[in-house]
N, C-alpha and C positions, 0 to 999 in steps of 0.2 A: 146885169148882162142883157144884151139885146134879145137873146133867145128866150129870156123870161117873158118879154113882151109878147113874143110869138106864141108861146105856150100858155100864157096867162098865169105864170108861176104855178105853184102846186105840183111840181114834178114835170118830167118830160124833157127837161133841158139837155140831159145827157143823151137821150135817144135822138133828139133833134140835131145836135151837133154831130153825132155819129152818122146819121143819115146824110147830112151835108157833105161830110168827108167822103163817104162812099159814092155819092152821086157825082162828085167831081173826079172820080177815078183814083182817089188816094186810098191809103190803107192805114190801119192802126196797128202798131206793133206792141206786143206785150211780152214782158219777161217771162221766163219759165216759172212753173208753179213753186219752185223752191225760193227763187229770188223775189217773185212778185206776189207774195202772200199779204193779205191784210184782213183786219177784222173791223166790222162796223160797230160802233158803240150804239147800243140800244137807246133809243130816245123817243119821246113823244113828238108828234107833229107840232111845228111852231104855230102859235096863235095867229090867225088870219092867213095861214098858208095851207088851206085845205086842199085836198086833191081836186084837180080840175077834171070834171067828167067829160069835157070837150077835147082833152088831150089826144085820145086815139084818133079822132077825126082830123085834128090839126096836124098831127104827125104824118098822116097819110097824104097831106097836101104839101109837104116840105119841098118835094122836087118841083112842084108847080110854082110855089111862092118864093123860093129862096133867092131868086134874082131880083125881087122887087120889095122884099120885106124890111129892108133897111140895113141888114148886116153888111151888104156889099158896099154901102156908102159910108161906113164908119171911117172917120178920119183919125189917124193916130201917128205918133212918131216913136220909133224904136229907140229906147234910151240905153238898153244894155241887153246883151245876150251872154248867158253863162251856161256852158255845156258841161254836164255831169255824165257819169256813166249811165244812169238810168233815166235821165230827163234833160231837157233843155229849158232853162228858165228865161223867159223873155219879158223884160220890163218895158211897158209902153206908157206914153202920155196920151190920153184920149182927149181930143178936142171936143169937150162937151158943149152942147148948145147952151146959151144963156138961159137961166131959169126964170 
């Protein structure tokens, strides 16, 4: 995901995308606590995915950098949209640059 490049992996991706949504004047809706419960499975941090101590500083720069950090230039084609009661599943084909 492109936001991993921004945050350097190691966490912060969820916070970064949340900030981008809010800065664009959009909102996130969540189901009530009866319908929207979840439990995270306890796990060890993945090898080579250590917490990035620079994340707080990078996240504070999201509003400044989000127009030029590459997410807005992502090229993709929507292949399918499936609407469910709790979510919308969008399948895209990303035009990845040659490696």
